C-alpha positions in Angstrom: -140.3 -121.1 58.0 -137.8 -124.3 57.5 -134.7 -123.5 57.5 -132.4 -126.4 56.3 -128.5 -127.0 56.4 -126.3 -124.8 54.8 -122.1 -125.1 55.3 -120.4 -122.0 55.8 -116.7 -121.7 54.5 -114.4 -119.5 55.7 -116.7 -120.2 58.9 -113.6 -118.6 61.6 -113.1 -115.5 60.1 -114.6 -112.2 61.4 -117.5 -112.7 59.2 -117.7 -115.8 59.8 -118.0 -115.3 63.4 -119.9 -112.6 63.0 -123.0 -114.8 61.5 -123.1 -118.1 61.9 -123.9 -118.0 65.4 -126.9 -116.2 64.2 -127.3 -119.0 61.8 -127.6 -121.4 63.7 -130.1 -119.6 66.2 -132.3 -118.9 63.1 -133.3 -122.2 62.8 -130.3 -123.8 60.5 -128.1 -126.3 60.8 -124.7 -125.3 60.7 -121.7 -126.8 59.2 -118.2 -125.1 59.1 -115.1 -125.6 57.7 -112.2 -123.8 57.4 -108.0 -124.5 57.4 -107.9 -123.9 61.3 -107.4 -127.4 63.7 -110.9 -127.2 65.7 -112.8 -129.9 68.1 -116.4 -129.4 67.3 -119.5 -130.8 65.8 -119.9 -130.2 62.0 -116.8 -129.1 61.6 -114.6 -129.9 58.2 -111.2 -129.0 58.4 -109.9 -128.4 54.4 -107.9 -126.1 52.1 -110.4 -124.3 49.9 -107.4 -124.6 47.4 -106.3 -127.4 47.3 -107.1 -130.5 44.2 -109.0 -133.3 46.1 -111.5 -130.4 48.2 -114.0 -131.5 46.4 -113.9 -135.0 46.7 -112.9 -134.8 50.5 -115.3 -132.5 51.7 -118.2 -135.3 50.0 -117.4 -137.9 52.0 -117.7 -135.5 54.9 -120.4 -133.1 54.1 -124.0 -134.4 54.7 -126.7 -132.8 51.5 -126.4 -129.5 52.6 -129.5 -127.0 51.3 -127.3 -124.2 50.7 -123.8 -123.4 50.6 -122.0 -119.5 52.2 -118.9 -118.9 50.8 -116.4 -117.1 52.6 -113.6 -118.3 52.7 -110.8 -116.0 50.8 -107.8 -113.7 51.0 -109.8 -110.4 51.2 -106.4 -108.2 50.9 -106.9 -106.0 48.7 -102.9 -105.4 48.7 -102.3 -109.0 48.5 -100.1 -110.7 45.6 -100.9 -112.9 43.2 -100.3 -116.0 44.3 -100.8 -115.4 47.6 -105.0 -114.7 45.4 -104.7 -117.4 43.2 -105.2 -120.8 45.2 -108.2 -119.6 47.3 -110.0 -116.4 45.1 -109.5 -118.7 41.7 -108.9 -122.6 42.4 -111.1 -122.5 45.8 -114.0 -120.3 44.2 -114.1 -123.4 41.3 -113.8 -126.2 43.5 -116.8 -124.9 45.6 -118.5 -124.5 43.0 -117.7 -128.2 41.5 -118.7 -129.5 44.8 -122.2 -127.4 44.2 -123.0 -128.9 40.9 -122.1 -132.3 41.7 -123.7 -132.3 45.0 -127.0 -130.8 44.0 -126.8 -127.4 46.2 -129.2 -124.7 44.6 -128.3 -121.8 46.6 -125.2 -119.9 47.1 -124.5 -117.3 48.8 -121.7 -115.2 47.9 -118.8 -112.7 49.7 -117.4 -110.6 46.8 -116.1 -107.0 47.6 -116.3 -103.7 47.2 -113.5 -103.6 45.3 -114.8 -105.5 42.1 -115.6 -101.9 41.2 -113.0 -100.0 43.0 -111.6 -98.1 40.4 -114.8 -96.0 40.6 -114.1 -94.2 43.9 -111.3 -92.3 43.0 -113.6 -90.7 40.0 -117.0 -89.5 42.4 -117.9 -86.0 43.3 -119.9 -85.4 46.1 -124.1 -87.7 46.0 -122.4 -90.2 43.4 -123.5 -93.4 43.9 -122.1 -97.2 43.0 -125.1 -99.5 41.8 -124.9 -103.1 41.0 -125.3 -102.8 37.7 -121.9 -100.7 36.7 -119.6 -101.8 34.4 -117.0 -104.3 36.1 -113.8 -101.5 37.5 -111.7 -104.2 39.9 -109.2 -101.4 41.9 -107.0 -104.9 42.7 -105.9 -108.2 42.0 -108.2 -108.6 45.0 -111.3 -107.1 43.0 -110.4 -108.4 39.6 -110.6 -112.5 41.8 -113.6 -111.6 43.3 -115.2 -110.3 39.9 -113.8 -113.8 38.6 -116.3 -115.8 41.8 -119.1 -113.4 40.6 -118.7 -114.6 36.7 -118.2 -118.5 37.6 -121.0 -117.7 40.2 -123.5 -116.6 37.1 -121.7 -119.9 34.8 -123.1 -121.7 37.2 -126.7 -121.0 36.9 -127.6 -123.0 34.1 -126.0 -125.9 36.1 -129.1 -125.1 39.2 -126.8 -123.2 41.4 -128.8 -119.5 41.9 -126.0 -117.1 43.5 -126.4 -113.7 45.6 -123.2 -111.7 45.8 -122.7 -109.9 48.3 -120.1 -107.3 47.6 -119.2 -106.6 51.3 -117.9 -103.1 52.4 -115.8 -102.6 55.5 -116.7 -105.3 58.4 -114.1 -103.9 61.5 -113.7 -106.7 64.4 -113.9 -104.1 66.4 -117.3 -102.5 64.5 -116.3 -99.0 65.4 -116.1 -96.5 61.9 -114.4 -94.0 63.4 -111.0 -95.1 62.5 -110.8 -93.3 58.7 -113.3 -91.4 56.6 -113.4 -93.6 54.5 -114.1 -95.7 56.5 -117.3 -93.8 57.3 -119.0 -94.2 54.0 -118.3 -98.0 54.1 -119.1 -99.5 57.2 -121.2 -102.2 57.5 -122.2 -103.1 61.4 -122.1 -106.5 62.5 -125.8 -106.0 63.5 -126.6 -105.8 59.7 -123.6 -107.8 58.1 -126.1 -110.3 59.9 -129.0 -109.3 58.9 -128.0 -109.9 55.6 -126.4 -112.4 55.1 -129.3 -114.3 56.7 -131.7 -112.1 53.7 -129.7 -113.7 51.1 -130.1 -117.1 52.5 -133.8 -116.6 52.7 -134.1 -115.5 49.5 -131.7 -116.5 46.6 -133.4 -117.7 43.7 -131.2 -116.2 41.2 -128.0 -114.4 39.5 -128.0 -110.9 41.9 -126.1 -108.6 43.2 -125.6 -106.3 46.3 -123.7 -104.0 48.2 -123.4 -105.2 52.4 -123.2 -101.4 53.3 -124.7 -100.5 56.2 -127.1 -96.6 56.2 -124.5 -94.5 56.0 -124.6 -91.2 55.4 -122.7 -90.5 52.6 -122.5 -94.0 51.4 -121.7 -94.5 47.9 -123.2 -98.0 46.8 -126.3 -98.6 46.3 -128.5 -100.6 48.4 -132.2 -100.4 47.2 -131.5 -103.4 45.5 -131.2 -105.1 48.8 -133.8 -103.4 50.4 -136.4 -104.1 47.8 -135.6 -108.0 46.7 -134.2 -108.7 50.5 -135.9 -106.6 52.5 -132.7 -105.3 53.7 -133.5 -102.6 56.4 -130.2 -101.6 57.3 -130.0 -100.5 61.3 -126.5 -98.6 62.3 -125.2 -95.4 60.5 -122.0 -94.8 61.1 -122.6 -90.7 61.6 -124.2 -91.4 64.9 -120.7 -93.1 66.5 -120.1 -89.4 66.4 -123.0 -88.0 68.5 
């Protein structure tokens, strides 16, 4: 299957380092974009929050078939000052770039904190679904809701987006650190699978939760199973046995 050319923003962050090698192995021509200074082929150093970002990147980037947008401030306790540049202006610039360059597909790294407000009222067995009303629990969650709404607004301009509300991805890939993490963990190999499947099928606006098949998880992944054929391989409880 032809995979095409993809731009990955925030390529040098944790999730970028997890998924980029997998995308390259799958046959994608990956162009990386981040703020860090690196010397490597198909790499663009840029800050998505700069006003000139769309024009600057358009001059360096060949036509791409898709964008995986990871670049963001993802700290749940971040302030508005920390969030505004990457998560508000940056998202606007990414969609401006996609619309102006006729990029039809985006996989957007959203956050479980878009609906984090539900967590305090959950009882055993309750499930949060992608079509529940948003209930952000933080400035970060609110900014990710803005990103999802920006993605929805881009649909009439020919840009489809799969929004992945990412759970908990850890550098050490160990979910046993806390009771919440045992429920919210997204393993590295499930992360790789989810992004690749979201990239392969992106023909409308949709929201999916990114979480492994953990005992006690409270986000539904049924639509991801059905629509993306996502089959998580890991369960945090297996690490306790």
